[in-house]
NUZADREN-878201 format. One record per residue (C-alpha): x, y, z; residue in three letters. Coordinates in nm, 3 decimals, padded with zeros to 5 digits. Layout:
BEGIN
px | py | pz | resn
X | Y | Z | ALA
...
END
This chain:
BEGIN
px | py | pz | resn
-00.004 | -00.007 | 00.004 | MET
00.128 | 00.355 | -00.090 | LYS
00.144 | 00.602 | 00.184 | LEU
00.077 | 00.895 | -00.006 | THR
-00.105 | 00.978 | -00.323 | ILE
00.119 | 01.211 | -00.527 | PHE
-00.092 | 01.398 | -00.749 | MET
00.011 | 01.525 | -01.121 | PRO
00.090 | 01.836 | -00.977 | THR
00.235 | 02.001 | -01.282 | MET
-00.048 | 01.889 | -01.505 | VAL
-00.299 | 02.022 | -01.260 | LEU
-00.138 | 02.342 | -01.207 | LYS
-00.114 | 02.382 | -01.589 | LEU
-00.470 | 02.293 | -01.626 | GLY
-00.598 | 02.492 | -01.347 | THR
-00.396 | 02.801 | -01.484 | ALA
-00.549 | 02.778 | -01.823 | LEU
-00.892 | 02.730 | -01.706 | HIS
-00.850 | 03.029 | -01.496 | TYR
-00.732 | 03.242 | -01.790 | ARG
-01.023 | 03.122 | -01.984 | LEU
-01.251 | 03.234 | -01.705 | TYR
-01.099 | 03.580 | -01.703 | ILE
-01.135 | 03.634 | -02.068 | ILE
-01.514 | 03.520 | -02.028 | LYS
-01.549 | 03.775 | -01.739 | GLU
-01.401 | 04.043 | -01.935 | ARG
-01.633 | 04.009 | -02.227 | ILE
-01.927 | 03.957 | -01.992 | GLY
-02.035 | 03.593 | -02.001 | ILE
-01.970 | 03.516 | -01.650 | VAL
-02.206 | 03.526 | -01.372 | ASN
-02.010 | 03.544 | -01.064 | HIS
-02.286 | 03.437 | -00.829 | LYS
-02.264 | 03.106 | -00.977 | CYS
-02.600 | 02.951 | -01.081 | VAL
-02.447 | 02.627 | -01.261 | GLU
-02.495 | 02.405 | -00.950 | SER
-02.161 | 02.288 | -00.901 | PRO
-02.104 | 01.961 | -00.692 | ASN
-01.973 | 02.021 | -00.342 | LEU
-01.725 | 01.787 | -00.135 | ILE
-01.699 | 01.918 | 00.210 | TYR
-01.430 | 01.720 | 00.417 | VAL
-01.360 | 01.785 | 00.763 | PHE
-01.116 | 01.653 | 01.018 | ALA
-01.167 | 01.636 | 01.380 | ASP
-00.905 | 01.828 | 01.599 | GLN
-00.673 | 01.899 | 01.327 | LEU
-00.519 | 02.239 | 01.403 | ARG
-00.386 | 02.477 | 01.133 | PHE
-00.037 | 02.460 | 01.253 | SER
-00.006 | 02.100 | 01.239 | SER
-00.024 | 02.109 | 00.849 | CYS
00.256 | 02.120 | 00.605 | GLY
00.116 | 02.402 | 00.406 | PHE
00.103 | 02.616 | 00.717 | ALA
00.499 | 02.585 | 00.757 | GLY
00.510 | 02.275 | 00.974 | ASN
00.819 | 02.083 | 00.870 | ALA
00.746 | 01.772 | 01.077 | ARG
00.392 | 01.713 | 00.919 | ALA
00.356 | 01.472 | 00.634 | ARG
00.065 | 01.611 | 00.447 | THR
00.188 | 01.633 | 00.082 | PRO
-00.177 | 01.583 | -00.069 | ASN
-00.323 | 01.845 | 00.156 | ILE
-00.056 | 02.072 | 00.067 | ASP
-00.104 | 02.020 | -00.299 | CYS
-00.476 | 02.111 | -00.234 | LEU
-00.366 | 02.430 | -00.068 | ALA
-00.165 | 02.515 | -00.406 | ARG
-00.472 | 02.469 | -00.594 | GLU
-00.694 | 02.649 | -00.357 | SER
-00.784 | 02.964 | -00.166 | ILE
-00.621 | 02.922 | 00.173 | ASN
-00.821 | 03.113 | 00.440 | PHE
-00.537 | 03.158 | 00.665 | CYS
-00.738 | 03.327 | 00.951 | ASN
-01.023 | 03.071 | 00.950 | ALA
-01.116 | 02.992 | 01.311 | VAL
-01.367 | 02.751 | 01.492 | SER
-01.630 | 02.984 | 01.647 | GLY
-01.717 | 02.741 | 01.923 | SER
-01.417 | 02.504 | 01.942 | PRO
-01.596 | 02.194 | 02.060 | VAL
-01.698 | 01.902 | 01.830 | CYS
-02.082 | 01.939 | 01.853 | ALA
-02.110 | 02.311 | 01.897 | PRO
-01.901 | 02.341 | 01.573 | TYR
-02.128 | 02.089 | 01.382 | ARG
-02.437 | 02.271 | 01.486 | ALA
-02.288 | 02.596 | 01.380 | SER
-02.166 | 02.481 | 01.046 | VAL
-02.491 | 02.326 | 00.954 | PHE
-02.708 | 02.615 | 01.066 | THR
-02.501 | 02.915 | 00.984 | GLY
-02.577 | 03.020 | 01.352 | LYS
-02.378 | 03.081 | 01.670 | TYR
-02.379 | 02.856 | 01.944 | SER
-02.595 | 03.095 | 02.157 | SER
-02.867 | 03.053 | 01.901 | SER
-02.835 | 02.688 | 01.829 | THR
-02.853 | 02.576 | 02.190 | GLY
-02.575 | 02.337 | 02.121 | MET
-02.349 | 02.482 | 02.362 | VAL
-02.157 | 02.180 | 02.479 | ILE
-02.113 | 01.809 | 02.353 | ASN
-02.370 | 01.531 | 02.407 | GLU
-02.668 | 01.742 | 02.325 | LEU
-02.934 | 01.693 | 02.047 | ARG
-02.975 | 01.966 | 01.811 | LEU
-03.325 | 02.118 | 01.796 | ASN
-03.497 | 01.988 | 01.460 | PRO
-03.674 | 02.341 | 01.379 | ASN
-03.345 | 02.495 | 01.257 | HIS
-03.338 | 02.570 | 00.871 | LYS
-03.014 | 02.384 | 00.788 | CYS
-02.744 | 02.343 | 00.527 | PHE
-02.906 | 02.003 | 00.420 | GLY
-03.235 | 02.130 | 00.393 | HIS
-03.124 | 02.402 | 00.138 | VAL
-02.934 | 02.151 | -00.055 | LEU
-03.223 | 01.900 | -00.077 | ARG
-03.471 | 02.166 | -00.163 | ASP
-03.238 | 02.303 | -00.415 | GLY
-03.220 | 01.971 | -00.606 | GLY
-02.901 | 01.830 | -00.476 | TYR
-02.825 | 01.464 | -00.403 | ASN
-02.670 | 01.456 | -00.053 | THR
-02.447 | 01.214 | 00.119 | ALA
-02.318 | 01.221 | 00.472 | TYR
-02.026 | 00.985 | 00.579 | ILE
-01.870 | 00.960 | 00.935 | GLY
-01.886 | 01.135 | 01.270 | LYS
-02.218 | 01.311 | 01.316 | TRP
-02.243 | 01.423 | 01.693 | HIS
-02.557 | 01.600 | 01.691 | LEU
-02.789 | 01.334 | 01.818 | TRP
-02.699 | 01.206 | 02.164 | ALA
-02.862 | 01.331 | 02.481 | ASN
-02.644 | 01.148 | 02.728 | GLU
-02.277 | 01.174 | 02.849 | LEU
-02.100 | 00.843 | 02.743 | GLY
-02.271 | 00.510 | 02.652 | ASN
-02.171 | 00.607 | 02.281 | HIS
-02.221 | 00.244 | 02.160 | ARG
-02.593 | 00.233 | 02.240 | ASP
-02.782 | 00.266 | 01.922 | PRO
-03.011 | 00.521 | 02.117 | LYS
-02.703 | 00.747 | 02.124 | ASN
-02.535 | 00.628 | 01.804 | ALA
-02.804 | 00.611 | 01.561 | PHE
-02.970 | 00.923 | 01.408 | ALA
-03.288 | 00.782 | 01.245 | PRO
-03.398 | 00.904 | 00.914 | PRO
-03.620 | 01.217 | 00.919 | GLY
-03.605 | 01.551 | 01.122 | LEU
-03.280 | 01.483 | 01.304 | TYR
-03.087 | 01.441 | 00.987 | ARG
-03.150 | 01.805 | 00.904 | PHE
-03.212 | 01.758 | 00.536 | GLY
-02.954 | 01.493 | 00.478 | PHE
-03.198 | 01.251 | 00.318 | ASP
-02.980 | 01.077 | 00.070 | GLY
-02.715 | 00.844 | 00.143 | TYR
-02.627 | 00.799 | 00.515 | TRP
-02.328 | 00.623 | 00.663 | ALA
-02.278 | 00.775 | 00.999 | ALA
-02.269 | 00.744 | 01.371 | TYR
-02.282 | 00.991 | 01.657 | ASN
-01.946 | 00.950 | 01.827 | PHE
-01.659 | 00.705 | 01.858 | TRP
-01.294 | 00.755 | 01.826 | HIS
-01.147 | 00.392 | 01.836 | GLU
-01.071 | 00.351 | 01.472 | TYR
-01.024 | -00.027 | 01.457 | TYR
-01.346 | -00.124 | 01.629 | THR
-01.574 | 00.151 | 01.438 | ALA
-01.912 | 00.113 | 01.303 | ARG
-02.180 | 00.313 | 01.115 | TYR
-02.551 | 00.306 | 01.040 | TYR
-02.759 | 00.332 | 00.750 | HIS
-03.132 | 00.365 | 00.795 | ASP
-03.179 | 00.108 | 01.072 | THR
-03.038 | 00.088 | 01.418 | PRO
-02.840 | -00.221 | 01.309 | ALA
-02.482 | -00.111 | 01.344 | PRO
-02.246 | -00.199 | 01.031 | ILE
-01.919 | -00.298 | 01.169 | SER
-01.603 | -00.166 | 00.992 | VAL
-01.335 | -00.392 | 00.895 | GLU
-01.000 | -00.214 | 00.892 | GLY
-00.892 | 00.121 | 00.964 | TYR
-01.208 | 00.364 | 00.978 | GLU
-01.077 | 00.660 | 00.775 | PRO
-00.969 | 00.416 | 00.510 | ASP
-01.325 | 00.264 | 00.504 | VAL
-01.510 | 00.602 | 00.493 | GLN
-01.291 | 00.729 | 00.192 | THR
-01.393 | 00.407 | 00.016 | ASN
-01.748 | 00.479 | 00.093 | LEU
-01.691 | 00.850 | -00.019 | ALA
-01.541 | 00.745 | -00.367 | ILE
-01.835 | 00.496 | -00.413 | GLU
-02.069 | 00.777 | -00.388 | GLN
-01.860 | 00.978 | -00.643 | LEU
-01.893 | 00.709 | -00.873 | ARG
-02.266 | 00.664 | -00.815 | ARG
-02.330 | 01.031 | -00.871 | HIS
-02.098 | 01.108 | -01.160 | ARG
-02.370 | 01.049 | -01.422 | ASP
-02.656 | 01.178 | -01.230 | SER
-02.868 | 01.463 | -01.382 | ASP
-02.870 | 01.621 | -01.037 | LYS
-02.551 | 01.797 | -00.857 | PRO
-02.438 | 01.617 | -00.546 | PHE
-02.316 | 01.751 | -00.198 | ALA
-02.102 | 01.491 | -00.008 | LEU
-01.988 | 01.568 | 00.345 | PHE
-01.710 | 01.339 | 00.483 | LEU
-01.643 | 01.372 | 00.849 | SER
-01.331 | 01.211 | 00.951 | TYR
-01.278 | 01.114 | 01.316 | GLY
-00.895 | 01.136 | 01.310 | THR
-00.668 | 01.292 | 01.437 | PRO
-00.899 | 01.302 | 01.752 | HIS
-00.762 | 01.104 | 02.054 | ASP
-00.720 | 00.841 | 02.190 | PRO
-00.349 | 00.887 | 02.087 | TRP
-00.210 | 00.528 | 02.144 | ASN
-00.014 | 00.357 | 01.878 | LYS
-00.296 | 00.084 | 01.854 | GLU
-00.537 | 00.332 | 01.729 | ASN
-00.325 | 00.412 | 01.391 | VAL
-00.185 | 00.199 | 01.127 | PRO
00.186 | 00.087 | 01.196 | PRO
00.337 | 00.211 | 00.879 | GLN
00.214 | 00.581 | 00.976 | TYR
00.335 | 00.551 | 01.330 | TYR
00.667 | 00.438 | 01.218 | ASP
00.701 | 00.767 | 01.016 | MET
00.719 | 00.931 | 01.362 | PHE
00.849 | 00.665 | 01.588 | ARG
01.191 | 00.852 | 01.654 | ASP
01.042 | 01.209 | 01.648 | VAL
01.097 | 01.401 | 01.956 | GLU
00.823 | 01.668 | 01.968 | PHE
00.895 | 01.813 | 02.321 | GLY
00.695 | 02.064 | 02.467 | PHE
00.562 | 02.389 | 02.283 | PRO
00.726 | 02.729 | 02.359 | PRO
00.409 | 02.826 | 02.578 | ASN
00.394 | 02.493 | 02.751 | TYR
00.292 | 02.528 | 03.142 | LYS
00.366 | 02.261 | 03.372 | PRO
00.066 | 02.367 | 03.599 | GLU
-00.287 | 02.352 | 03.458 | ASN
-00.468 | 02.655 | 03.357 | ASP
-00.702 | 02.778 | 03.625 | PRO
-00.975 | 02.811 | 03.364 | TYR
-00.951 | 02.446 | 03.241 | ALA
-01.243 | 02.225 | 03.261 | ASP
-01.199 | 01.861 | 03.344 | PRO
-01.130 | 01.757 | 02.984 | TRP
-00.860 | 02.028 | 02.942 | ALA
-00.665 | 01.957 | 03.264 | ARG
-00.357 | 01.730 | 03.248 | LEU
-00.244 | 01.497 | 03.513 | ASN
00.129 | 01.401 | 03.565 | PRO
00.101 | 01.070 | 03.383 | ALA
-00.065 | 01.251 | 03.065 | GLU
00.205 | 01.531 | 03.074 | ARG
00.463 | 01.233 | 03.030 | ALA
00.275 | 01.117 | 02.740 | GLN
00.255 | 01.440 | 02.550 | LEU
00.561 | 01.328 | 02.311 | ASP
00.395 | 01.016 | 02.236 | GLU
00.054 | 01.177 | 02.174 | TRP
00.194 | 01.393 | 01.923 | GLN
00.358 | 01.098 | 01.745 | ARG
00.020 | 00.928 | 01.709 | VAL
-00.160 | 01.260 | 01.618 | TYR
00.085 | 01.325 | 01.340 | TYR
00.075 | 00.961 | 01.212 | ALA
-00.321 | 00.993 | 01.228 | MET
-00.273 | 01.312 | 01.034 | THR
-00.043 | 01.144 | 00.778 | ALA
-00.305 | 00.876 | 00.707 | ASN
-00.579 | 01.148 | 00.678 | LEU
-00.372 | 01.305 | 00.413 | ASP
-00.325 | 00.973 | 00.237 | TRP
-00.718 | 00.941 | 00.227 | ASN
-00.767 | 01.297 | 00.109 | VAL
-00.524 | 01.246 | -00.172 | GLY
-00.721 | 00.912 | -00.259 | ARG
-01.048 | 01.115 | -00.258 | LEU
-00.894 | 01.401 | -00.466 | LEU
-00.752 | 01.154 | -00.723 | GLN
-01.100 | 00.980 | -00.762 | ALA
-01.255 | 01.330 | -00.827 | VAL
-00.981 | 01.383 | -01.116 | ASN
-01.032 | 01.019 | -01.246 | ASP
-01.408 | 01.054 | -01.264 | LEU
-01.415 | 01.383 | -01.451 | GLY
-01.555 | 01.590 | -01.168 | LEU
-01.291 | 01.826 | -01.066 | ARG
-01.379 | 02.135 | -01.278 | ASP
-01.736 | 02.125 | -01.168 | HIS
-01.681 | 02.061 | -00.797 | THR
-01.618 | 02.282 | -00.502 | ILE
-01.381 | 02.093 | -00.279 | CYS
-01.335 | 02.206 | 00.105 | VAL
-01.098 | 02.067 | 00.343 | PHE
-01.100 | 02.199 | 00.704 | THR
-01.134 | 02.091 | 01.069 | SER
-01.396 | 02.148 | 01.355 | ASP
-01.102 | 02.280 | 01.590 | HIS
-00.768 | 02.214 | 01.702 | GLY
-00.575 | 02.067 | 02.019 | GLU
-00.355 | 02.243 | 02.277 | MET
-00.101 | 01.952 | 02.361 | PHE
00.011 | 02.136 | 02.682 | GLY
00.022 | 02.490 | 02.558 | ALA
-00.100 | 02.719 | 02.826 | HIS
-00.126 | 02.425 | 03.057 | GLY
-00.391 | 02.264 | 02.877 | ARG
-00.492 | 01.971 | 02.649 | ARG
-00.807 | 01.937 | 02.404 | ALA
-00.985 | 02.237 | 02.285 | LYS
-01.274 | 02.475 | 02.413 | ASN
-01.053 | 02.794 | 02.452 | ILE
-00.961 | 03.098 | 02.264 | PHE
-00.590 | 03.016 | 02.206 | TYR
-00.467 | 02.967 | 01.864 | GLU
-00.378 | 02.604 | 01.904 | GLU
-00.738 | 02.542 | 01.967 | ALA
-00.943 | 02.773 | 01.745 | ILE
-00.729 | 02.819 | 01.420 | ARG
-00.806 | 02.569 | 01.165 | VAL
-00.721 | 02.474 | 00.806 | PRO
-00.963 | 02.609 | 00.550 | PHE
-00.904 | 02.530 | 00.187 | LEU
-01.156 | 02.592 | -00.092 | LEU
-01.087 | 02.488 | -00.441 | ARG
-01.331 | 02.572 | -00.732 | TYR
-01.138 | 02.566 | -01.050 | PRO
-01.176 | 02.837 | -01.276 | GLY
-01.333 | 03.079 | -01.033 | HIS
-01.028 | 03.189 | -00.820 | HIS
-00.649 | 03.206 | -00.857 | VAL
-00.490 | 02.880 | -00.757 | PRO
-00.263 | 02.917 | -00.443 | GLY
-00.447 | 03.240 | -00.341 | GLN
-00.396 | 03.325 | 00.040 | VAL
-00.690 | 03.515 | 00.187 | SER
-00.675 | 03.687 | 00.543 | ASP
-01.029 | 03.730 | 00.560 | VAL
-01.142 | 03.647 | 00.905 | CYS
-01.366 | 03.344 | 00.821 | LEU
-01.569 | 03.198 | 01.115 | ASN
-01.780 | 02.876 | 01.140 | THR
-02.115 | 03.049 | 01.091 | PRO
-01.976 | 03.212 | 00.779 | ASP
-01.944 | 02.874 | 00.604 | VAL
-02.284 | 02.807 | 00.500 | MET
-02.367 | 03.139 | 00.380 | PRO
-02.030 | 03.173 | 00.184 | THR
-02.084 | 02.826 | 00.003 | LEU
-02.458 | 02.849 | -00.089 | LEU
-02.428 | 03.143 | -00.332 | PRO
-02.128 | 02.963 | -00.508 | LEU
-02.382 | 02.684 | -00.576 | MET
-02.672 | 02.903 | -00.702 | GLY
-02.880 | 02.858 | -00.377 | LEU
-03.034 | 03.106 | -00.141 | SER
-02.918 | 03.186 | 00.208 | VAL
-03.189 | 03.133 | 00.480 | PRO
-03.271 | 03.464 | 00.645 | ASP
-03.205 | 03.275 | 00.987 | THR
-02.849 | 03.258 | 00.921 | VAL
-02.602 | 03.488 | 01.141 | GLU
-02.295 | 03.428 | 00.960 | GLY
-02.164 | 03.632 | 00.672 | MET
-02.148 | 03.567 | 00.296 | ASP
-01.776 | 03.597 | 00.189 | LEU
-01.831 | 03.428 | -00.150 | SER
-01.708 | 03.749 | -00.312 | HIS
-01.368 | 03.693 | -00.183 | TYR
-01.369 | 03.361 | -00.363 | ILE
-01.471 | 03.524 | -00.691 | LEU
-01.231 | 03.804 | -00.673 | GLY
-01.479 | 04.067 | -00.611 | GLU
-01.499 | 04.349 | -00.364 | ALA
-01.719 | 04.333 | -00.060 | GLY
-01.781 | 04.347 | 00.321 | PRO
-01.578 | 04.121 | 00.559 | GLU
-01.603 | 04.082 | 00.920 | PRO
-01.403 | 04.338 | 01.150 | GLU
-01.321 | 04.021 | 01.358 | ALA
-01.422 | 03.675 | 01.418 | ALA
-01.668 | 03.635 | 01.736 | TYR
-01.584 | 03.330 | 01.940 | MET
-01.786 | 03.168 | 02.198 | GLN
-01.695 | 02.945 | 02.497 | GLY
-02.025 | 02.817 | 02.629 | MET
-01.933 | 02.616 | 02.926 | GLY
-01.769 | 02.282 | 03.030 | CYS
-01.701 | 02.041 | 02.726 | THR
-01.949 | 01.799 | 02.821 | ALA
-02.125 | 01.861 | 03.147 | ALA
-02.344 | 02.127 | 03.315 | TRP
-02.077 | 02.295 | 03.496 | GLU
-02.059 | 02.680 | 03.547 | ASP
-01.724 | 02.876 | 03.549 | GLY
-01.574 | 02.800 | 03.204 | TYR
-01.769 | 03.041 | 02.988 | GLU
-01.568 | 03.304 | 02.775 | TRP
-01.626 | 03.536 | 02.476 | ARG
-01.368 | 03.627 | 02.224 | ALA
-01.270 | 03.832 | 01.913 | LEU
-00.995 | 03.750 | 01.661 | ARG
-00.915 | 03.994 | 01.400 | ASP
-00.630 | 03.976 | 01.141 | LYS
-00.376 | 04.063 | 01.401 | ARG
-00.503 | 04.058 | 01.774 | TYR
-00.701 | 03.814 | 01.990 | THR
-00.920 | 03.973 | 02.283 | TYR
-01.087 | 03.739 | 02.533 | ALA
-01.292 | 03.775 | 02.856 | ILE
-01.370 | 03.499 | 03.102 | MET
-01.726 | 03.526 | 03.246 | TYR
-01.625 | 03.361 | 03.580 | VAL
-01.398 | 03.670 | 03.696 | ASP
-01.382 | 03.910 | 03.422 | GLY
-01.024 | 03.829 | 03.345 | ALA
-00.931 | 03.984 | 03.011 | GLU
-00.672 | 03.889 | 02.758 | PHE
-00.515 | 04.064 | 02.458 | LEU
-00.268 | 03.909 | 02.237 | PHE
-00.054 | 04.047 | 01.945 | ASP
-00.050 | 03.727 | 01.724 | ASN
00.180 | 03.872 | 01.487 | LYS
00.449 | 03.967 | 01.732 | ASN
00.374 | 03.706 | 01.984 | ASP
00.250 | 03.398 | 01.788 | PRO
00.231 | 03.183 | 02.122 | TYR
00.033 | 03.434 | 02.289 | GLN
00.273 | 03.431 | 02.587 | MET
00.231 | 03.811 | 02.665 | VAL
-00.115 | 03.955 | 02.788 | ASN
-00.122 | 04.319 | 02.669 | LEU
-00.418 | 04.396 | 02.891 | VAL
-00.217 | 04.591 | 03.153 | ASP
00.030 | 04.735 | 02.900 | ASP
00.021 | 05.115 | 02.944 | LYS
00.106 | 05.160 | 02.557 | ASP
-00.164 | 05.406 | 02.441 | LYS
-00.208 | 05.217 | 02.124 | ASP
-00.252 | 04.880 | 02.320 | HIS
-00.522 | 05.064 | 02.540 | GLN
-00.698 | 05.204 | 02.241 | SER
-00.693 | 04.855 | 02.082 | ILE
-00.821 | 04.685 | 02.404 | LEU
-01.126 | 04.950 | 02.429 | GLN
-01.203 | 04.896 | 02.075 | GLY
-01.238 | 04.531 | 02.112 | PHE
-01.443 | 04.584 | 02.435 | ARG
-01.683 | 04.811 | 02.233 | ASP
-01.699 | 04.565 | 01.940 | LEU
-01.765 | 04.253 | 02.177 | LEU
-02.058 | 04.452 | 02.351 | LYS
-02.204 | 04.515 | 01.998 | GLN
-02.164 | 04.179 | 01.867 | ARG
-02.337 | 04.031 | 02.175 | MET
-02.610 | 04.281 | 02.161 | PHE
-02.669 | 04.210 | 01.782 | GLU
-02.690 | 03.839 | 01.841 | LEU
-02.937 | 03.865 | 02.126 | SER
-03.152 | 04.102 | 01.935 | THR
-03.133 | 03.859 | 01.620 | SER
-03.226 | 03.558 | 01.842 | ALA
-03.511 | 03.743 | 02.008 | THR
-03.658 | 03.840 | 01.661 | LYS
-03.629 | 03.476 | 01.519 | MET
-03.790 | 03.333 | 01.843 | ALA
-04.114 | 03.528 | 01.779 | LYS
-04.399 | 03.388 | 01.575 | PRO
-04.426 | 03.511 | 01.220 | GLY
END
């Protein structure tokens, strides 16, 4: 078995460049409609717990991600993309509704999303798209733990699939990748033989073949579980673990030997876990290397089936991972390691390949940005911003900053962990609810966020701080007003 799919990069680059030049010529003579009504296909691939900084295209020399890096050279790279609520279920609810967690009600994990939201899948279905959803769902359970029980694992056909009424090969939550299972339309589990991401990619490629000759466009969502923990070498194929067997990762520059006082039980590290941080990263990077191989297989199938030029491909992640940074593990915090995610979008002929955008793309912005590219209307309940003009090379509005929400303990009803934050193209501002502690980081000059500028007497920093305070109040007021309006009948 090959460990990587090496795409015919030069051919693809030349093809994409020629396609783009033809597009520019058509644009200049007035035969291109930027707000695309041609109903392109959509492939939306998202990893679980893959942070931006662990990808090769982001400058990580240890990463083995040649296929994702190749995709970055062909895509628009939204280098400031963040996870607006960096926890698994809240992210998923936000990306499928275009709303913030304060409006979806999915404030922590292990909740069930209210079926009354107008969701991405509904718009796709009603717009004539065939849909397929493969992998982790995490919008169904309403119990902590007990993930194998079908009552928590199987989302039945109907309301709680939120418009994904086509092919379904999903489960709610599970991260032991050699004992995985998924469900179709009955509560009888289908056991996976082999490594789960490999099987899921096979299923996705089967769907591409199935829909290739259809008269209807398709939207395929592939939700990988990797590189989410547990990070033991039995949970990753040995050939990938061997790539990192002798790599010493050590501690990040912003590592703290004591737990962050704001960390919930899922974010705290005990001494035994701290001793495992090096090994955890070996497995994490090994899982990511396997993920990359599967992304390469999927993209090769897109090319081989003749789907490339008429398909929007997105690669992203739900949130990142701390690995001891700031005295934390896991996610659910406003630091870069947790909130900053890869977001690559490839739509051949509609953007410059390899373009890097610094627009502050947030999770609620994903749905209203993709739908116009597909000729579909954005529901008026959506709270995110349409940024499709940046993909099409047009001028238009953009967010002043991404607004982020920490709504509580990762998977339990415990107070004391709530926070709100803003991240613009340079700074991160955050405030903790429990004690009002504020944080201001200059991410350009202090990329590991080790210097809190809140108490810095520099006039510029104090002005920036006050600006963020005012903007945060404004965003919170706007969302509360929007939520109140949507809650009223009529």
